C-alpha positions as a LaTeX table, in Angstrom:
\begin{tabular}{lrrr}
\hline
Residue & $x$ (\AA) & $y$ (\AA) & $z$ (\AA) \\
\hline
Unk1 & 6.65 & 0.36 & $-4.52$ \\
Unk2 & 8.87 & $-1.76$ & $-6.70$ \\
Unk3 & 8.80 & $-4.89$ & $-4.92$ \\
Unk4 & 4.90 & $-4.75$ & $-5.39$ \\
Unk5 & 4.93 & $-3.52$ & $-8.91$ \\
Unk6 & 3.18 & $-0.47$ & $-8.32$ \\
Unk7 & 3.29 & 2.95 & $-9.73$ \\
Unk8 & 3.13 & 6.35 & $-8.04$ \\
Unk9 & $-0.57$ & 7.04 & $-7.45$ \\
Unk10 & $-1.78$ & 3.18 & $-7.45$ \\
Unk11 & $-3.67$ & 2.29 & $-4.60$ \\
Unk12 & $-2.20$ & $-0.38$ & $-1.96$ \\
Unk13 & $-3.80$ & $-2.38$ & 0.65 \\
Unk14 & $-2.23$ & $-1.97$ & 4.15 \\
Unk15 & $-3.20$ & $-4.48$ & 6.73 \\
Unk16 & $-2.25$ & $-4.32$ & 10.57 \\
Unk17 & $-3.33$ & $-7.02$ & 12.82 \\
Unk18 & $-6.57$ & $-5.36$ & 13.34 \\
Unk19 & $-7.64$ & $-2.88$ & 10.67 \\
Unk20 & $-7.21$ & $-2.56$ & 6.87 \\
Unk21 & $-7.09$ & 0.62 & 4.68 \\
Unk22 & $-6.57$ & 1.68 & 1.00 \\
Unk23 & $-4.00$ & 4.20 & 0.51 \\
Unk24 & $-2.28$ & 5.96 & $-2.66$ \\
Unk25 & 1.40 & 4.89 & $-2.91$ \\
Unk26 & 3.55 & 7.76 & $-3.55$ \\
Unk27 & 7.33 & 7.81 & $-3.35$ \\
Unk28 & 8.94 & 9.77 & $-0.54$ \\
Unk29 & 10.53 & 13.16 & $-1.73$ \\
Unk30 & 14.30 & 13.17 & $-1.04$ \\
Unk31 & 13.92 & 15.95 & 1.55 \\
Unk32 & 11.62 & 13.83 & 3.65 \\
Unk33 & 14.01 & 10.65 & 3.22 \\
Unk34 & 17.12 & 12.75 & 4.27 \\
Unk35 & 15.01 & 14.27 & 7.18 \\
Unk36 & 14.25 & 10.62 & 8.43 \\
Unk37 & 17.76 & 9.34 & 7.88 \\
Unk38 & 18.98 & 12.47 & 10.09 \\
Unk39 & 16.43 & 11.53 & 12.79 \\
Unk40 & 17.30 & 7.83 & 12.79 \\
Unk41 & 21.04 & 9.03 & 13.20 \\
Unk42 & 20.25 & 11.57 & 16.07 \\
Unk43 & 17.84 & 9.18 & 17.95 \\
Unk44 & 18.93 & 5.55 & 17.24 \\
Unk45 & 17.03 & 4.35 & 20.22 \\
Unk46 & 13.73 & 5.48 & 18.70 \\
Unk47 & 14.20 & 3.76 & 15.27 \\
Unk48 & 15.47 & 0.23 & 16.35 \\
Unk49 & 16.33 & $-2.21$ & 13.53 \\
Unk50 & 13.16 & $-4.20$ & 12.55 \\
Unk51 & 14.79 & $-7.38$ & 12.12 \\
Unk52 & 16.29 & $-7.30$ & 15.73 \\
Unk53 & 13.12 & $-5.59$ & 17.13 \\
Unk54 & 10.63 & $-8.25$ & 15.45 \\
Unk55 & 13.20 & $-10.92$ & 16.14 \\
Unk56 & 12.87 & $-11.91$ & 12.37 \\
Unk57 & 16.34 & $-13.54$ & 12.01 \\
Unk58 & 15.25 & $-15.97$ & 14.74 \\
Unk59 & 12.12 & $-16.93$ & 12.78 \\
Unk60 & 13.69 & $-17.32$ & 9.21 \\
Unk61 & 17.32 & $-17.80$ & 9.92 \\
Unk62 & 18.33 & $-15.54$ & 7.01 \\
Unk63 & 19.20 & $-11.88$ & 6.28 \\
Unk64 & 15.98 & $-10.00$ & 5.65 \\
Unk65 & 15.49 & $-6.68$ & 4.15 \\
Unk66 & 12.32 & $-5.04$ & 5.42 \\
Unk67 & 11.58 & $-1.96$ & 3.48 \\
Unk68 & 10.44 & 1.03 & 5.65 \\
Unk69 & 7.28 & 2.65 & 4.57 \\
Unk70 & 5.88 & 6.02 & 5.81 \\
Unk71 & 2.27 & 6.17 & 7.10 \\
Unk72 & 0.81 & 9.60 & 8.13 \\
Unk73 & $-0.68$ & 9.92 & 11.71 \\
Unk74 & $-4.26$ & 9.67 & 10.66 \\
Unk75 & $-3.77$ & 6.30 & 8.92 \\
Unk76 & $-1.64$ & 4.99 & 11.73 \\
Unk77 & $-4.45$ & 5.73 & 14.01 \\
Unk78 & $-7.11$ & 4.15 & 11.58 \\
Unk79 & $-4.82$ & 0.91 & 11.50 \\
Unk80 & $-4.89$ & 1.19 & 15.18 \\
Unk81 & $-0.81$ & 1.10 & 15.15 \\
Unk82 & $-0.65$ & 3.84 & 17.63 \\
Unk83 & $-1.69$ & 1.35 & 20.37 \\
Unk84 & $-0.06$ & $-2.00$ & 19.07 \\
Unk85 & 2.81 & $-3.52$ & 21.13 \\
Unk86 & 5.87 & $-4.51$ & 19.41 \\
Unk87 & 7.86 & $-7.64$ & 20.45 \\
Unk88 & 10.17 & $-5.99$ & 23.07 \\
Unk89 & 7.57 & $-3.74$ & 24.47 \\
Unk90 & 8.30 & $-2.33$ & 28.06 \\
Unk91 & 6.19 & $-3.40$ & 30.89 \\
Unk92 & 4.61 & $-0.76$ & 33.12 \\
Unk93 & 3.58 & $-1.93$ & 36.55 \\
Unk94 & 0.42 & $-0.85$ & 38.19 \\
Unk95 & 2.01 & $-0.77$ & 41.74 \\
Unk96 & 5.91 & 0.48 & 41.54 \\
Unk97 & 6.55 & $-1.21$ & 44.84 \\
Unk98 & 5.44 & $-4.70$ & 43.36 \\
Unk99 & 8.34 & $-6.56$ & 41.47 \\
Unk100 & 5.82 & $-9.22$ & 40.10 \\
Unk101 & 5.68 & $-8.93$ & 36.15 \\
Unk102 & 2.19 & $-10.66$ & 36.21 \\
Unk103 & $-0.01$ & $-7.53$ & 36.95 \\
Unk104 & 1.91 & $-5.37$ & 34.39 \\
Unk105 & 0.78 & $-4.16$ & 30.88 \\
Unk106 & 2.62 & $-3.80$ & 27.74 \\
Unk107 & 3.14 & $-0.39$ & 26.52 \\
Unk108 & 4.42 & 0.63 & 23.17 \\
Unk109 & 7.84 & 1.78 & 23.35 \\
Unk110 & 8.07 & 3.58 & 19.99 \\
Unk111 & 5.94 & 4.13 & 17.01 \\
Unk112 & 8.11 & 2.08 & 14.46 \\
Unk113 & 8.64 & $-1.37$ & 13.85 \\
Unk114 & 4.88 & $-2.32$ & 13.78 \\
Unk115 & 4.74 & $-4.95$ & 11.09 \\
Unk116 & 2.07 & $-4.28$ & 8.46 \\
Unk117 & 1.14 & $-6.09$ & 5.34 \\
Unk118 & 1.08 & $-4.02$ & 1.99 \\
Unk119 & $-0.31$ & $-5.65$ & $-1.14$ \\
Unk120 & $-1.39$ & $-4.32$ & $-4.54$ \\
Unk121 & $-4.94$ & $-3.07$ & $-4.79$ \\
Unk122 & $-5.95$ & $-5.20$ & $-7.83$ \\
Unk123 & $-8.91$ & $-2.91$ & $-8.73$ \\
Unk124 & $-6.34$ & $-0.18$ & $-9.08$ \\
Unk125 & $-3.85$ & $-2.31$ & $-10.75$ \\
Unk126 & $-6.49$ & $-3.73$ & $-13.41$ \\
Unk127 & $-7.54$ & 0.13 & $-14.12$ \\
Unk128 & $-3.81$ & 1.04 & $-14.68$ \\
Unk129 & $-3.55$ & $-1.87$ & $-16.95$ \\
Unk130 & $-6.91$ & $-1.13$ & $-18.69$ \\
Unk131 & $-5.63$ & 2.38 & $-19.14$ \\
Unk132 & $-2.34$ & 1.03 & $-20.80$ \\
Unk133 & $-4.24$ & $-1.00$ & $-23.24$ \\
Unk134 & $-7.27$ & 1.00 & $-24.16$ \\
Unk135 & $-6.32$ & 2.36 & $-27.38$ \\
Unk136 & $-5.21$ & $-1.30$ & $-28.60$ \\
Unk137 & $-8.57$ & $-2.71$ & $-27.44$ \\
Unk138 & $-10.82$ & 0.04 & $-28.87$ \\
Unk139 & $-8.93$ & $-0.36$ & $-32.12$ \\
Unk140 & $-9.35$ & $-4.06$ & $-31.99$ \\
Unk141 & $-13.01$ & $-3.92$ & $-31.17$ \\
Unk142 & $-13.69$ & $-1.19$ & $-34.07$ \\
Unk143 & $-11.69$ & $-3.33$ & $-36.39$ \\
Unk144 & $-13.43$ & $-6.47$ & $-35.43$ \\
Unk145 & $-16.68$ & $-4.49$ & $-36.29$ \\
Unk146 & $-15.22$ & $-3.26$ & $-39.38$ \\
Unk147 & $-14.20$ & $-6.60$ & $-40.56$ \\
Unk148 & $-16.96$ & $-8.70$ & $-39.73$ \\
Unk149 & $-19.90$ & $-6.38$ & $-40.29$ \\
Unk150 & $-21.75$ & $-8.69$ & $-42.61$ \\
Unk151 & $-21.84$ & $-11.47$ & $-39.85$ \\
Unk152 & $-22.85$ & $-9.19$ & $-37.04$ \\
Unk153 & $-26.25$ & $-8.15$ & $-36.12$ \\
Unk154 & $-26.86$ & $-4.43$ & $-35.45$ \\
Unk155 & $-27.26$ & $-4.83$ & $-31.78$ \\
Unk156 & $-23.68$ & $-6.73$ & $-31.54$ \\
Unk157 & $-22.23$ & $-3.91$ & $-33.43$ \\
Unk158 & $-23.55$ & $-1.36$ & $-31.06$ \\
Unk159 & $-22.61$ & $-3.38$ & $-28.01$ \\
Unk160 & $-18.88$ & $-3.81$ & $-29.46$ \\
Unk161 & $-19.00$ & 0.19 & $-29.94$ \\
Unk162 & $-20.66$ & 0.54 & $-26.65$ \\
Unk163 & $-17.81$ & $-1.44$ & $-24.77$ \\
Unk164 & $-15.34$ & 0.63 & $-26.67$ \\
Unk165 & $-16.83$ & 3.88 & $-25.64$ \\
Unk166 & $-16.78$ & 2.55 & $-21.90$ \\
Unk167 & $-13.23$ & 1.77 & $-21.99$ \\
Unk168 & $-12.29$ & 5.19 & $-23.25$ \\
Unk169 & $-14.54$ & 6.71 & $-20.45$ \\
Unk170 & $-12.74$ & 4.63 & $-17.79$ \\
Unk171 & $-9.38$ & 5.47 & $-19.32$ \\
Unk172 & $-10.23$ & 9.23 & $-19.04$ \\
Unk173 & $-11.36$ & 8.90 & $-15.45$ \\
Unk174 & $-8.17$ & 7.03 & $-14.68$ \\
Unk175 & $-6.04$ & 9.66 & $-16.27$ \\
Unk176 & $-7.92$ & 12.61 & $-14.62$ \\
Unk177 & $-7.57$ & 11.01 & $-11.11$ \\
Unk178 & $-3.74$ & 10.21 & $-11.67$ \\
Unk179 & $-3.11$ & 13.98 & $-12.84$ \\
Unk180 & $-4.94$ & 15.08 & $-9.96$ \\
Unk181 & $-2.59$ & 13.24 & $-7.54$ \\
Unk182 & 0.65 & 14.32 & $-9.57$ \\
\hline
\end{tabular}
């Protein structure tokens, strides 16, 4: 979340190689993080190092820090992550007595190390920014109307006040949604 500049409750876009979805970014609670660390410690073969698994050090030639994210099972299915093969997938053969690898199919060895692209949802970021600046913008609009009242037509003054009211409504909507998430 820090790398992307998003706050808890902001939307992010997650893209797999086949699908895209929008999710709310939420920090993991400490007990979930601790549980995940314990699972990794107990079953290291189920949670391989992503840099090694995806052979990223070979591609970049540098040390890479890949942040782990948690995606619930429903979203993993929507992103088609449950069926994607990793770089080092096992090969299952259709005929056990045949040693040929040509007729084998790749199957997923684990549900981890599947790369996804995570980016900020620009609409969510814009609404957060708008919310943060609503008071300043509305005061500026009202101040402009008051200061230049003699130079503005009645319809221009109504339009400026209408924009201010719209900004306040959007800000309230954003805050209500954010409060519901928290």
